[in-house]
C-alpha positions as CSV (number, residue, x, y, z in Angstrom):
1,M,92.9,125.7,72.5
2,T,90.7,122.7,73.3
3,N,88.0,123.1,76.0
4,L,87.8,120.4,78.6
5,S,84.2,119.3,78.3
6,R,82.9,116.8,80.7
7,S,79.8,115.7,82.4
8,L,79.7,113.5,85.4
9,I,76.8,111.0,85.2
10,I,76.1,110.2,88.8
11,G,73.7,107.6,90.0
12,T,73.0,106.2,93.4
13,S,76.0,103.9,93.1
14,V,78.3,106.9,93.7
15,L,77.0,107.1,97.3
16,A,78.1,103.6,97.8
17,L,81.7,103.9,96.6
18,A,83.9,101.8,98.8
19,A,87.5,100.9,99.1
20,C,88.4,97.5,97.6
21,G,90.5,95.0,99.4
22,P,94.1,94.3,98.4
23,E,93.0,91.6,95.9
24,Q,90.2,93.7,94.6
25,I,91.8,96.7,92.9
26,A,89.0,98.7,91.4
27,S,88.9,99.1,87.6
28,P,88.6,102.6,86.2
29,G,85.1,104.0,86.6
30,T,83.5,100.9,88.0
31,G,80.3,101.8,89.7
32,S,81.2,105.4,90.1
33,V,81.8,108.0,87.4
34,N,81.3,108.2,83.6
35,I,83.3,111.0,82.0
36,D,81.7,112.3,78.8
37,Y,83.9,114.6,76.6
38,T,81.1,115.8,74.5
39,D,78.9,117.7,77.0
40,N,79.9,121.2,78.2
41,S,79.0,120.9,81.8
42,V,80.2,119.5,85.1
43,T,77.6,118.3,87.5
44,N,78.8,118.9,91.1
45,P,77.3,116.3,93.5
46,T,78.4,118.2,96.6
47,P,77.3,121.7,97.7
48,T,79.5,124.6,96.9
49,P,81.2,125.7,100.1
50,S,80.3,129.0,101.7
51,S,83.8,130.6,101.1
52,S,84.4,132.5,97.9
53,P,84.8,130.1,95.0
54,V,88.0,129.9,93.0
55,V,87.9,131.6,89.6
56,A,89.7,130.1,86.7
57,A,92.9,131.8,85.5
58,G,92.8,133.4,82.1
59,D,95.6,131.2,80.7
60,C,98.3,128.8,81.6
61,P,101.7,130.0,82.8
62,T,104.8,130.0,80.5
63,L,107.4,127.6,81.8
64,T,110.4,128.3,79.6
65,A,111.2,131.4,77.6
66,D,112.0,129.4,74.5
67,G,108.8,127.4,74.7
68,S,110.8,124.1,74.9
69,V,108.6,122.9,77.8
70,A,105.0,124.0,77.2
71,L,101.8,123.4,79.1
72,T,98.7,122.7,77.0
73,N,95.7,124.9,77.9
74,D,92.9,122.4,78.1
75,G,90.1,124.8,79.0
76,T,88.4,124.9,82.4
77,V,86.9,122.5,84.8
78,S,84.5,123.3,87.6
79,G,83.9,121.6,91.0
80,P,82.5,122.5,94.4
81,T,85.4,124.8,95.2
82,G,85.1,126.9,92.0
83,S,86.5,126.8,88.5
84,Y,90.0,126.2,87.3
85,R,92.2,126.6,84.2
86,V,93.5,123.1,83.3
87,C,97.2,123.1,82.3
88,T,98.3,119.8,81.0
89,L,101.9,118.7,81.5
90,P,103.8,117.3,78.5
91,G,104.7,113.6,78.5
92,L,108.4,114.4,78.7
93,I,109.8,117.4,80.6
94,T,113.1,118.1,78.9
95,K,114.4,121.2,80.9
96,S,114.2,122.3,84.5
97,V,111.0,124.1,85.1
98,T,108.9,125.5,88.0
99,L,105.2,125.0,88.4
100,P,104.1,128.2,90.0
101,K,101.2,128.5,92.4
102,L,98.6,130.6,90.6
103,S,95.0,131.1,91.7
104,G,92.6,129.2,89.5
105,V,95.2,126.9,87.9
106,L,95.4,123.1,88.1
107,Y,98.2,121.1,86.6
108,R,97.1,117.9,84.8
109,M,98.9,114.6,84.1
110,N,97.3,112.8,81.2
111,G,99.2,109.6,81.2
112,R,102.8,109.1,82.3
113,V,104.8,112.3,82.8
114,N,108.6,111.8,82.6
115,V,110.9,114.2,84.4
116,G,114.0,114.0,82.1
117,C,115.4,111.0,80.3
118,D,116.6,107.9,82.2
119,G,120.4,108.1,82.3
120,G,121.0,104.5,83.3
121,P,122.6,103.0,86.4
122,V,125.7,105.2,86.2
123,A,126.3,108.6,84.7
124,P,125.7,107.9,81.0
125,T,128.3,107.4,78.4
126,N,126.8,106.7,75.0
127,Y,123.7,105.4,76.8
128,T,120.5,104.9,74.9
129,S,117.8,106.0,77.2
130,T,114.7,103.8,77.6
131,T,112.4,106.8,78.2
132,V,110.0,107.4,75.3
133,G,111.2,110.4,73.3
134,C,114.8,110.0,74.5
135,S,116.3,107.6,71.9
136,T,119.4,109.8,71.2
137,P,122.4,108.3,73.1
138,L,123.2,110.3,76.2
139,N,126.7,111.2,77.3
140,A,125.5,113.1,80.4
141,D,122.5,113.2,82.6
142,T,119.7,115.4,81.4
143,N,119.7,116.9,85.0
144,V,116.1,118.1,84.8
145,T,114.6,119.3,88.1
146,L,110.8,119.7,88.3
147,T,110.1,122.3,91.0
148,I,106.6,122.6,92.4
149,E,105.8,125.6,94.5
150,P,103.9,125.4,97.8
151,G,100.1,125.2,97.4
152,V,100.2,123.8,93.9
153,I,97.5,121.2,93.0
154,L,98.2,118.5,90.4
155,Y,95.7,115.9,89.3
156,G,96.0,112.7,87.3
157,E,93.5,111.7,84.7
158,K,91.6,108.5,85.3
159,G,93.9,105.5,84.9
160,A,97.6,105.2,84.2
161,S,98.5,108.8,84.8
162,W,101.6,109.0,86.9
163,L,104.8,111.0,87.5
164,A,108.1,109.3,86.8
165,V,111.3,111.1,88.1
166,N,113.9,109.3,86.0
167,R,117.5,108.5,87.0
168,G,119.7,111.5,86.5
169,N,116.9,114.0,87.3
170,K,115.1,115.4,90.4
171,I,111.9,116.6,91.9
172,H,111.7,119.6,94.3
173,A,108.2,119.4,95.7
174,V,108.5,121.3,98.9
175,G,105.3,122.7,100.4
176,T,104.8,124.4,103.8
177,P,102.7,123.6,106.8
178,S,100.0,126.0,105.6
179,K,100.5,125.4,101.8
180,P,100.9,121.7,101.1
181,I,101.4,120.4,97.6
182,I,98.6,118.1,96.6
183,F,98.6,115.3,94.0
184,T,95.1,114.0,93.4
185,S,92.5,112.8,91.0
186,F,90.0,114.4,88.6
187,E,87.2,113.0,90.7
188,N,88.5,114.8,93.7
189,V,88.6,118.1,91.7
190,A,85.1,117.5,90.5
191,G,83.7,116.9,94.0
192,V,82.6,113.3,93.3
193,N,84.6,111.6,96.1
194,N,83.0,111.1,99.5
195,E,84.1,109.4,102.7
196,N,83.5,105.9,101.2
197,T,85.6,106.5,98.1
198,G,88.7,104.4,97.6
199,G,91.7,105.0,95.4
200,S,92.6,103.7,92.0
201,Q,91.7,107.0,90.3
202,W,95.2,107.7,89.0
203,G,98.7,106.3,89.4
204,G,101.1,108.0,91.8
205,V,104.6,109.4,92.1
206,V,107.6,107.2,91.3
207,L,111.1,108.2,92.2
208,L,113.7,106.3,90.2
209,G,117.3,106.2,91.5
210,R,120.8,104.6,91.3
211,A,121.1,103.1,94.7
212,T,121.6,99.4,95.3
213,I,118.7,97.0,94.9
214,T,118.1,93.3,94.7
215,D,115.7,91.2,92.5
216,C,117.4,92.0,89.2
217,E,115.8,92.1,85.8
218,L,119.0,93.4,84.3
219,G,122.5,93.0,85.7
220,T,123.4,91.1,88.8
221,V,123.3,91.6,92.5
222,G,126.6,93.2,93.4
223,G,127.4,94.1,89.8
224,T,129.1,97.4,89.0
225,G,128.7,100.0,86.3
226,A,126.3,98.9,83.6
227,G,126.2,95.5,85.1
228,A,124.6,96.7,88.3
229,C,121.3,95.2,89.5
230,Q,118.3,97.0,87.9
231,R,114.6,96.4,87.5
232,S,111.5,98.2,86.2
233,T,108.6,99.7,87.9
234,E,105.9,97.1,88.4
235,G,103.6,96.8,85.5
236,S,105.0,99.7,83.4
237,T,104.5,99.1,79.7
238,D,107.5,101.3,78.8
239,P,110.6,100.7,80.9
240,A,110.9,102.9,84.0
241,Q,114.1,101.5,85.3
242,F,116.0,101.9,88.6
243,G,119.0,100.6,90.4
244,G,122.8,101.1,90.4
245,N,125.5,101.4,93.0
246,D,125.1,104.9,94.4
247,D,123.5,104.6,97.9
248,T,123.9,108.4,98.3
249,Y,121.8,109.1,95.2
250,N,119.7,112.3,95.3
251,A,116.3,112.0,93.6
252,G,115.3,115.4,95.1
253,S,112.9,116.5,97.9
254,M,109.3,115.9,98.8
255,E,108.1,117.7,101.9
256,Y,104.6,118.7,103.0
257,V,102.9,116.7,100.3
258,Q,99.5,115.0,100.1
259,L,99.0,112.1,97.7
260,R,95.2,111.3,97.4
261,Y,93.1,108.5,95.7
262,S,96.0,106.9,93.9
263,G,97.2,103.4,93.2
264,F,96.1,102.5,89.6
265,A,96.9,99.0,88.4
266,L,99.3,99.2,85.5
267,S,98.9,95.5,84.8
268,T,97.4,92.4,86.5
269,N,98.4,92.4,90.2
270,K,100.9,95.1,89.7
271,E,99.8,98.4,91.0
272,L,101.3,101.8,91.6
273,Q,101.3,103.2,95.1
274,A,100.8,106.8,96.2
275,L,104.6,107.0,96.5
276,T,107.1,104.6,95.1
277,P,110.7,105.4,95.9
278,S,112.7,102.9,93.8
279,G,116.5,102.7,94.3
280,V,116.8,106.2,95.8
281,G,119.6,107.1,98.2
282,T,120.4,109.1,101.3
283,G,120.6,112.3,99.3
284,T,116.8,112.2,98.8
285,T,114.7,114.0,101.3
286,L,111.2,112.6,102.2
287,S,109.4,114.4,105.0
288,H,105.8,115.3,106.0
289,I,104.1,113.1,103.5
290,Q,100.5,111.9,103.7
291,S,99.1,109.1,101.5
292,H,95.3,109.1,101.5
293,R,93.1,106.3,100.2
294,S,95.7,104.5,98.0
295,S,94.2,101.5,96.4
296,D,97.5,99.6,96.9
297,D,100.2,100.5,99.5
298,G,100.5,103.8,101.1
299,A,104.1,103.8,100.1
300,E,106.3,101.0,98.8
301,F,110.1,101.2,98.8
302,F,112.0,99.1,96.3
303,G,115.6,98.8,97.3
304,G,117.8,101.9,97.9
305,K,118.9,103.5,101.2
306,V,116.8,106.4,102.4
307,N,115.4,108.2,105.4
308,M,111.8,109.4,105.9
309,S,110.2,111.4,108.7
310,Y,106.6,112.4,109.5
311,Y,104.8,109.9,107.4
312,I,101.0,109.4,107.5
313,A,99.1,106.7,105.6
314,T,95.3,107.0,105.9
315,G,93.1,104.3,104.3
316,A,95.5,102.3,102.3
317,D,93.7,99.3,100.7
318,D,96.8,97.1,100.9
319,D,99.8,97.8,103.2
320,S,100.3,101.1,104.9
321,L,104.1,100.7,104.5
322,D,105.8,98.1,102.3
323,V,109.5,97.7,102.1
324,D,111.3,95.1,99.9
325,T,114.0,94.2,97.4
326,G,117.0,95.2,99.6
327,A,115.6,98.5,100.8
328,R,117.3,100.0,103.8
329,L,114.9,102.5,105.3
330,N,114.8,104.6,108.5
331,V,111.4,106.1,109.5
332,Q,110.7,108.4,112.4
333,Y,107.2,109.6,113.4
334,A,104.7,107.5,111.5
335,L,100.9,107.1,111.7
336,L,99.6,104.0,109.9
337,L,95.8,104.3,109.9
338,P,93.7,102.0,107.6
339,V,89.9,102.1,107.2
340,P,88.5,100.0,110.1
341,G,88.0,96.4,108.9
342,Q,89.8,97.0,105.6
343,G,93.3,97.0,104.2
344,D,96.0,94.4,104.6
345,A,99.0,94.7,106.9
346,L,100.1,97.8,108.6
347,M,103.6,96.9,107.5
348,E,104.9,94.3,105.1
349,I,108.7,93.9,105.1
350,D,110.6,91.4,103.0
351,S,112.9,90.3,100.2
352,N,110.7,87.4,99.5
353,G,112.1,85.2,96.7
354,N,115.6,86.8,97.2
355,E,116.5,85.4,100.5
356,G,120.2,84.8,99.6
357,N,120.8,88.3,98.2
358,T,122.5,91.2,99.8
359,P,121.9,93.9,100.8
360,R,119.2,92.5,103.1
361,T,116.0,94.5,103.4
362,N,116.4,96.6,106.6
363,L,113.7,98.7,108.2
364,Q,114.1,100.8,111.4
365,V,111.0,102.6,112.6
366,V,111.1,104.9,115.7
367,N,108.1,106.6,117.2
368,F,105.1,105.1,115.4
369,L,101.5,104.1,115.8
370,A,100.2,101.2,113.7
371,Y,96.5,101.0,114.3
372,Q,93.8,98.7,113.0
373,P,90.9,100.1,115.0
374,Q,88.1,97.6,114.2
375,T,86.4,96.1,117.2
376,S,84.1,93.5,115.6
377,S,86.0,91.9,112.7
378,N,89.5,90.8,111.7
379,N,91.3,92.6,108.9
380,E,90.6,91.3,105.4
381,G,94.1,90.9,104.0
382,N,96.2,87.9,103.1
383,D,99.0,89.0,105.4
384,K,96.8,87.6,108.3
385,A,98.4,89.7,111.0
386,A,98.8,93.4,111.8
387,V,102.4,93.3,110.6
388,L,104.2,90.8,108.4
389,F,108.0,90.3,108.4
390,R,109.6,87.6,106.1
391,G,112.3,86.7,103.6
392,N,115.8,88.0,104.4
393,A,114.6,91.2,106.2
394,D,115.8,92.8,109.4
395,V,113.3,94.9,111.3
396,T,113.9,97.2,114.2
397,L,111.0,98.8,116.1
398,Y,111.5,101.3,118.9
399,N,109.0,103.4,120.9
400,G,105.8,102.5,119.1
401,A,102.5,100.8,119.4
402,I,100.7,98.1,117.4
403,I,97.0,98.3,118.2
404,A,94.9,95.6,116.5
405,P,92.3,94.3,118.9
406,Q,90.7,91.8,116.5
407,N,93.9,90.7,114.8
408,E,97.1,88.8,115.6
409,C,100.0,91.2,116.3
410,I,102.9,89.9,114.3
411,R,103.4,87.2,111.6
412,M,106.8,86.0,110.6
413,T,107.3,83.8,107.6
414,A,110.4,81.8,106.6
415,N,110.6,80.4,103.1
416,T,114.4,79.9,103.5
417,T,117.1,78.5,105.7
418,A,117.4,79.7,109.3
419,A,120.5,81.7,108.4
420,N,118.5,83.9,106.0
421,R,115.2,84.3,108.0
422,A,113.8,87.6,109.0
423,T,114.9,89.1,112.3
424,L,113.0,91.4,114.7
425,T,114.4,93.7,117.3
426,A,111.7,95.5,119.4
427,R,112.2,97.9,122.2
428,S,109.5,99.9,124.1
429,V,106.8,98.5,121.8
430,A,103.2,98.2,123.1
431,L,100.9,95.6,121.7
432,Q,97.2,95.2,121.9
433,C,96.0,92.3,119.8
434,S,93.6,89.4,119.9
435,G,94.3,86.2,121.8
436,T,96.6,85.4,124.7
437,G,100.1,84.2,124.9
438,D,101.4,82.6,121.7
439,A,98.0,83.1,120.0
440,K,98.8,86.7,119.5
441,Y,101.4,85.7,116.9
442,I,101.7,83.7,113.7
443,G,104.8,81.8,112.7
444,D,104.9,79.8,109.5
445,G,106.8,79.2,106.3
446,S,107.9,76.5,103.8
447,G,111.6,76.5,104.8
448,D,112.9,76.6,108.4
449,A,109.5,77.9,109.5
450,F,109.0,80.1,112.5
451,T,106.7,79.0,115.4
452,A,104.3,81.4,117.1
453,A,106.4,80.9,120.3
454,Q,109.5,82.0,118.5
455,V,107.8,85.1,117.1
456,R,106.5,85.9,120.6
457,G,110.1,85.6,121.9
458,F,111.2,88.6,119.9
459,I,108.7,90.7,122.1
460,T,108.9,89.0,125.5
461,G,112.7,88.8,125.3
462,D,113.0,92.4,126.2
463,A,111.3,93.8,129.3
464,S,110.7,97.2,127.8
465,N,108.0,95.8,125.5
466,K,104.4,95.6,126.7
467,E,102.6,92.5,125.3
468,D,99.2,92.9,127.0
469,F,98.6,96.6,126.5
470,T,95.3,98.5,126.7
471,N,95.3,101.6,124.6
472,T,94.0,105.0,125.8
473,L,94.3,106.8,122.5
474,T,92.2,109.8,121.9
475,G,91.2,111.2,118.5
476,T,92.3,107.9,116.9
477,F,96.0,108.5,117.2
478,F,96.9,110.8,120.1
479,N,98.6,109.4,123.2
480,G,96.6,108.9,126.4
481,S,98.0,108.1,129.8
482,N,98.8,104.5,129.1
483,E,100.9,105.4,126.0
484,D,102.7,108.2,127.8
485,G,103.3,105.8,130.7
486,V,105.5,103.4,128.7
487,A,109.2,103.9,129.3
488,V,111.0,104.7,126.1
489,T,114.3,103.4,124.7
490,S,116.9,105.7,123.2
491,A,117.2,105.2,119.5
492,T,120.0,107.5,118.7
493,G,122.5,104.6,118.6
494,L,120.6,103.1,115.7
495,S,121.3,106.0,113.3
496,S,122.3,109.6,113.4
497,F,119.0,110.2,111.6
498,F,117.0,109.6,114.7
499,V,116.4,112.4,117.2
500,E,114.7,112.5,120.6
501,L,112.4,114.9,122.1
502,S,112.3,115.7,125.8
503,P,110.1,114.4,127.2
504,N,110.0,111.6,124.7
505,H,107.2,109.0,124.5
506,I,106.1,106.0,122.4
507,G,103.8,106.6,119.5
508,A,103.9,109.6,117.2
509,A,101.7,112.3,118.8
510,W,101.5,113.5,122.4
511,T,101.3,116.7,124.3
512,G,104.4,118.6,123.3
513,N,104.5,116.8,120.0
514,A,101.2,117.8,118.4
515,D,102.1,120.4,115.8
516,W,103.9,118.3,113.2
517,Y,100.7,116.9,111.5
518,K,98.6,120.1,111.5
519,G,97.7,122.2,108.5
520,W,99.5,120.3,105.7
521,T,97.4,117.1,106.1
522,C,93.8,116.4,105.0
523,N,90.9,115.3,107.3
524,S,88.7,112.3,106.8
525,S,86.5,109.9,108.8
526,I,89.7,107.9,109.3
527,A,91.6,110.7,111.1
528,N,91.0,114.3,111.9
529,F,94.2,116.3,112.2
530,G,92.6,119.5,113.4
531,A,90.9,122.7,112.2
532,S,93.9,124.0,110.2
533,S,93.7,120.9,107.9
534,T,91.1,120.8,105.2
535,A,88.9,117.9,104.1
536,C,90.4,115.2,101.9
537,T,87.2,115.1,99.8
538,S,87.6,118.8,98.9
539,L,90.3,121.1,97.6
540,P,91.7,124.1,99.6
541,T,90.6,127.4,98.2
542,T,93.7,129.4,99.1
């Protein structure tokens, strides 16, 4: 076995690690950490916690009886929370396996890890998979399920380490409120990260499905079978393809999951997010997911048709939620919380460049808080406003708040004809933004452009919205009297996915709805989710 030998050479620059803006994706190791594979020590820059440290397990677990899927024992690594056995996942997982929760074990991704072979846009018949190591023609899906037990911690090596759940395969990563599953970086394990540390330390999790998409690289919009619209994950050197015609496609389940310090750039201006559902369908379950300090978007949805509940994005460098290429997404209970004065839009929704294609991008968000809390400077991003809607997208917002005291509320851009412009339906939405009247909004474009007055009309056209709102939030995201005083609008008619509490309020957290974010989340200077949640800069020891 090979020992994992590292030293972390840490200078004063570590103390100044900061999140880059959306056009400034940090390169690996810049100004932070040098990893030396010849020294046999790990220098821990943060104190060891007072609780009993973790002790490395004696060996890695056996995943399959026949040894067909084997972990590599790569020695041990130490950090502020103790020592761990490092068990490296293979680049291709060929059979269904379970990663058990074992004390003193970390699972490592060293580069791209494929869950099964890509089976193409439909169930394969003599299909040559594009996944490396899967060149044999397939006549059936490989049907690999990667199951991850509650409490498991996986980390990605610096750079292009990411998990690709290929078409015809699934993930079952279902934690619990007290035992979340954590995907993170080596730097987080080693204790290097502090409150100023941004992402770009590993890739992220990419779910690849067979639901309908637009913006084709292969096939055509509306095509069937092998001619269905398909495209590849942004920047991937080897194809990681998604798309098809099955809007019920099931890529598996992710529940009670944290994704920390992710967002590595695979190529110029093409970055992975913490979570990238790509062409997944309504059979996929996404619930209780926190993206923390992604160097790109908190989550970006490329096409498909899917529901997501209880989503938290803390400290995304780009957009907290990005939806495009014909995605149809329902979200209920969302907290979008960037670093004050950093990040781009809280939401960016479009099919930009594909304005004539169907399906149109469609986002419905119910019970949300989108909060840019800075009080002395505008946000830094190119999207210019707190939220951006453009290009053949239909957006529906119910029972939420957009709080951006130093920024315009909403920008709508039209680079197309009026018939294909974005639309916005807002009910019981409270807005606190800079300026007065039309100045709270931006309308622009190179086609039948919006005016600021037209954008404003989407808000003032319904009396349930509150244009000149003053927030009384406590603890960053928890409703105060003003939030609870806004009359709500029933959203059950939008989709059977949406449910209503009694009493119901705008926002995502209030008295009577304060337990959903506790325990499985991690705390930071951006947001504190309570004593049962542990620090994002550290690992749980249970």
